[in-house]
C-alpha positions in Angstrom: 53.6 -9.6 50.1 55.8 -7.2 48.5 57.9 -7.9 45.7 61.7 -8.0 45.9 62.6 -4.6 43.6 66.3 -3.7 42.6 67.0 -0.2 41.7 70.4 1.3 40.8 72.0 4.4 43.2 73.3 6.4 40.6 75.3 9.8 41.7 75.8 12.3 38.7 79.6 12.3 39.4 81.5 13.1 36.3 78.6 11.8 34.2 77.4 13.2 30.8 73.8 13.5 30.2 74.5 11.3 27.7 76.0 9.2 29.8 73.1 9.1 32.3 70.4 8.3 29.7 72.2 5.5 28.5 72.8 4.2 31.8 68.9 4.3 32.2 68.2 2.8 29.0 70.0 -0.5 30.0 68.6 -0.6 33.2 65.7 -0.4 31.6 66.6 -3.2 29.2 67.7 -5.0 32.1 64.9 -4.5 34.2 66.1 -2.3 37.0 63.1 -1.3 38.7 64.4 2.1 39.2 67.5 4.2 39.4 68.3 6.9 41.3 70.0 10.2 41.2 71.2 12.4 43.9 70.9 16.4 44.7 73.7 18.2 45.4 75.1 20.6 43.2 79.2 19.0 43.2 80.7 15.6 44.5 82.2 16.2 47.9 85.9 16.5 48.1 85.5 16.7 43.9 84.2 19.6 42.7 85.6 20.2 39.5 83.8 17.3 38.5 80.6 17.6 36.0 78.1 17.0 38.2 74.4 17.8 36.6 71.6 19.1 38.9 69.1 15.8 40.2 65.3 17.9 39.0 66.1 18.9 35.8 68.0 15.5 35.5 64.8 13.4 36.5 62.8 15.5 33.6 64.8 14.6 30.9 65.6 11.0 32.0 61.1 10.7 32.6 61.5 11.8 28.8 63.9 9.3 27.6 62.5 6.4 28.8 59.4 4.1 29.3 58.7 1.9 32.0 62.3 2.4 34.8 61.2 4.5 37.5 62.6 8.1 38.0 64.3 8.7 41.4 66.9 11.1 43.4 68.0 10.0 46.8 67.3 12.1 48.2 66.2 15.6 47.4 67.3 18.1 49.6 64.5 19.7 51.3 66.4 23.5 51.7 67.3 23.6 48.3 64.0 24.6 47.1 60.1 26.3 48.2 58.2 22.8 48.7 55.3 24.0 47.0 57.5 24.7 43.5 58.7 21.7 44.0 55.1 19.8 44.4 54.6 21.3 41.0 58.0 20.7 39.8 57.4 16.8 40.7 53.8 17.0 39.5 55.2 18.0 36.1 57.8 15.1 35.9 55.2 12.5 37.2 53.0 13.4 34.4 56.5 13.4 31.4 56.9 9.9 32.7 53.6 8.7 32.6 53.3 7.5 36.2 57.0 6.7 37.4 58.0 9.4 39.5 59.7 8.1 42.9 59.9 11.4 45.3 63.0 10.9 47.5 63.3 13.3 50.6 66.0 13.9 52.8 66.4 17.1 55.7 70.1 18.3 53.5 73.6 17.7 55.5 76.4 19.0 53.0 77.0 22.3 54.6 79.7 23.6 52.4 77.5 23.3 49.3 74.5 25.2 51.2 76.9 28.3 51.9 78.5 28.1 48.1 75.5 28.5 46.8 73.8 30.7 49.1 71.8 29.2 51.6 71.3 29.8 55.1 72.6 26.3 57.2 70.5 25.8 60.6 71.4 23.4 63.4 69.8 19.6 62.4 67.4 20.5 64.5 65.5 22.7 62.2 66.3 21.2 59.1 64.2 18.2 60.4 61.8 20.4 61.4 61.2 22.1 57.7 61.4 18.9 56.5 58.4 18.2 58.7 56.7 20.9 57.1 58.1 20.5 53.8 56.4 16.8 53.8 52.9 18.5 55.5 53.0 20.4 51.8 53.9 17.8 49.5 51.8 15.2 50.9 49.0 18.0 50.7 49.8 19.4 47.3 50.5 16.2 45.4 47.1 14.0 46.8 43.0 14.8 46.2 42.9 17.9 47.7 41.7 20.8 45.3 42.9 23.6 47.3 45.1 22.6 50.3 46.4 24.7 53.0 49.0 24.7 55.8 50.5 27.4 57.9 54.0 26.6 59.1 56.8 28.0 61.0 58.9 28.0 58.1 56.7 27.2 55.1 52.9 27.8 54.3 50.5 27.6 51.2 46.9 29.2 51.1 44.4 27.6 48.9 47.2 26.3 46.5 46.0 24.7 43.0 48.4 22.3 41.7 46.6 21.2 38.5 46.9 19.0 37.0 47.0 16.4 39.7 49.8 13.6 39.4 49.6 10.4 37.4 49.5 8.6 40.1 46.9 8.0 42.7 46.0 8.8 45.3 49.8 10.6 44.5 53.1 9.3 44.1 55.3 7.5 46.5 57.1 9.4 48.8 60.9 7.9 50.1 62.1 9.6 53.0 66.1 8.5 53.7 67.8 8.8 56.7 68.1 7.1 60.1 68.0 9.2 63.1 66.0 7.6 66.1 64.3 10.1 67.5 62.8 12.8 64.8 63.6 11.1 61.1 62.0 8.0 61.5 59.0 9.2 63.3 58.8 11.2 59.9 58.6 8.5 57.7 56.4 6.2 60.0 53.9 9.3 59.2 54.3 10.5 55.6 56.8 7.6 53.8 55.5 4.8 51.6 59.3 3.9 51.6 61.9 3.8 54.5 65.3 3.5 52.9 67.6 3.1 55.4 71.1 4.4 54.0 74.4 2.8 54.1 76.8 2.6 57.0 74.1 2.0 60.3 75.4 0.2 62.9 72.3 -2.0 63.9 69.7 -2.5 60.8 67.3 -4.5 63.1 67.7 -1.9 66.0 66.6 0.7 63.5 63.9 -1.2 62.1 62.7 -1.9 65.6 62.8 2.1 66.5 60.6 2.6 63.0 57.8 0.0 64.3 57.5 2.1 67.4 57.2 5.2 66.2 54.5 3.6 63.7 52.6 2.1 66.9 52.9 5.5 68.3 52.0 7.4 65.3 48.2 4.9 64.5 50.4 3.7 61.7 50.3 0.4 60.1 54.4 -0.5 59.5 53.1 -3.4 56.6 51.7 -0.2 55.0 55.8 1.3 54.3 58.1 0.0 51.8 61.7 -1.2 53.2 64.7 0.2 51.2 68.4 -0.3 52.0 71.3 1.6 50.4 73.7 -0.8 49.1 77.0 -1.0 48.4 77.6 -4.7 46.4 80.4 -5.9 44.9 80.1 -8.4 42.3 82.4 -10.3 40.3 82.6 -13.1 38.3 85.0 -15.7 40.5 86.0 -15.2 43.9 89.5 -13.6 42.7 87.3 -10.7 40.7 85.7 -10.0 43.8 88.7 -10.0 45.9 90.0 -7.6 43.1 87.6 -5.2 43.4 86.8 -5.8 47.0 90.0 -3.3 48.0 89.1 -0.5 46.3 85.7 -0.7 47.5 87.2 -1.2 51.0 87.8 2.8 51.4 84.2 3.9 49.8 82.7 4.3 53.6 80.4 5.0 55.0 78.5 2.3 52.1 81.3 -0.1 52.3 80.8 -0.6 56.5 77.6 -2.5 55.2 78.5 -3.4 51.8 78.5 -6.7 50.2 80.5 -9.2 48.3 80.6 -12.0 46.3 80.1 -13.8 42.9 76.1 -14.3 42.0 75.5 -17.2 43.7 77.3 -15.7 47.0 74.9 -12.4 47.1 71.9 -14.3 46.2 72.2 -16.2 49.9 73.2 -12.6 51.5 70.6 -10.6 49.5 68.0 -13.8 50.5 69.0 -13.0 54.4 68.8 -9.2 53.8 65.0 -9.8 52.5 64.5 -11.8 56.1 65.1 -8.7 58.1 62.0 -7.0 56.3 64.1 -5.3 53.5 61.8 -5.3 50.0 63.8 -2.8 47.9 68.0 -2.2 47.4 69.2 1.1 46.1 72.6 -0.7 44.9 75.5 1.3 44.6 77.9 -1.2 42.7 81.4 -0.1 43.7 83.0 0.1 40.4 81.0 2.6 39.3 78.2 0.3 37.4 79.9 -0.2 34.2 77.3 -1.7 31.7 79.0 -5.7 32.3 78.2 -5.3 36.2 74.5 -4.2 35.5 74.0 -7.0 33.4 75.6 -9.3 35.4 73.5 -8.6 38.3 70.2 -8.5 36.7 70.7 -12.3 34.8 72.7 -13.8 37.3 71.6 -12.3 40.8 67.9 -10.5 40.3 66.0 -13.4 38.3 66.4 -15.4 41.9 64.2 -13.0 43.2 61.5 -13.6 41.3 58.1 -14.4 44.3 56.9 -12.2 47.0 59.3 -12.0 50.4 57.9 -13.7 51.9 58.2 -16.6 50.0 62.1 -16.0 49.6 62.1 -15.4 52.7 60.4 -18.9 53.8 63.1 -20.2 51.4 65.9 -19.0 52.5 64.9 -20.0 56.1 64.1 -23.2 55.2 67.8 -23.6 53.5 69.7 -22.5 56.4 67.9 -24.7 58.8 
């Protein structure tokens, strides 16, 4: 069964490279599974904040760390030719000695597309482009020596990608999104992990839709790791939690599906989510993840999840019975 893992969702907004290096080093020391950046050119509504580019920063983090896995929620398919992206990601996998996490999405922030000279096609087109991009990524990152693909938007012809990634058969691909007709179908067909974005209306319904898509494409749902992008508001006591929550409430859509509490309260809430089938949590801490918060969660919440997901869900069910 899957082990429950905790990852840090760490947007680059206002963060220097030095601060991101220090954050990754601390997360590695504390035992976080992975650290995930965002793929934007600036932070929406705050274009004057420093905001370093994701792929380059992933390479830097990979070189500065030894254990923690490095990813982005999610790389925008529109920004890079998928064949070049496969080459770049393979290089990062080698820099990290096999710690690369690949997150992919269709893109959504129209103003940055237009500002940087990218076309911003309608959603159905971006989804089709994502599908073709995933075809190329899975082919070039896998064991095939000279894959070819001819699509409407992208194509490759005997595209060698040597050396191959360190991770076999290829680095894991996370697809982030919850659109029921197309995005979850792409998850079923291509993803090793589904990351459910914050703000959903019913996780159970999304999960069941994914299950149906898996059946239709002949995929075993158990092959897909289920993760959630989750806002967490943590405090040492109830008063501290409530004080932090007053600010966190405005962080929509994250606050819609976020949770709050002391470490003991969060343990129970997270175990209920494990019962729903979630085994990876990409955490967006409501206070910006200062060292004290990262340490509090790692030392007083994470240790309650040392078993596999089935064991944790069973113990939680017995307590609530």
